N, C-alpha and C positions, 0 to 999 in steps of 0.2 A: 525448627530448622527446615524441615521438608516443605512446609507451606511457603516459606520465604523463597525457596528454590523454585517452586512451582509458579509463584507470583512473578519472579524474575523472568522465568522462561516465557510465560504468557506475555509479559511486557515486551520481550525481545521479538516474539513472533508478531505482535501487533506492530512494532516498529518496522519489521521486515515488510509486512503487508503494506504499510504506508509508502515505503520506498519503492516497492514493486508497483504500486498504483501510480506513483509519480512517473516511473520509468515507462509505464504502459499508457500513460494519459494521452499520448499523441497517436497511439495505434488503435484501430477499431477493434472492438471485441470480436473475436472469431477470425481475425486476419491472421495470416501465416506467422508474422513476427509475434503477435500477441499469444497465439497458441503455442509457439515454440518456447516462449518465456515461461508461460504457465506450466507447460509440461516439464521444463527443467526444474522449476521450483518444486513441483510435485515429486520429481525423481529424488531431489535432495531430502524432501520430507520422508520418502521411503527409506533412504539411507539412515536417517535418524531413527526410524522405526526399527530397523534391524538391530540397533544397539539399545533398544528399550525406551526411546523417546517418541511417543506417538503424537505427532503434530499434523498428521495427514488431513484432518478435518479443519485445521486452523490456517494452514499455509494457503494463501491465495483467497482466503475468505473475504467477501465484499470488496474485492479489488476494483471492480468496475465502478461501484458506487463511490469508493474512496477517490478514484481517479476523477469522476465527475465532480465531486465535492472540491477537489483541488483546482479544477478548471473554473468553477464558480468563484472560489476564493481569489484566484489570480485575476479574474475579470474585475472583481470588486476592488482589489488593490490597485489595479491600473486606473480604474475610474476615480478612485479616491486621490491618487497621485496627480491626476489631471486637474483637480480643483486647486484653486489658489487661495491661500489664507482663509478668510472668513467669507469666501464667496465673492470677494471683490477682485476685479481684475484691472 
């Protein structure tokens, strides 16, 4: 039972980090908005730590690389949608 709970919690933190990366994808790393968002996420991780859930090292982990991956994926999708059929126009 406990391992299922831990697995679920890890999956939720990973999902949170993906959403955070998407939200921050248009902000430059280190910019005021980016820093404020990351600080707020870390504050919430501290609140969870106070009740025995220590996700401090996981919240915000690889956010910049996830955001960059999202930009690359969206560019690839827009390029693919610009192509017509079998390459015939």
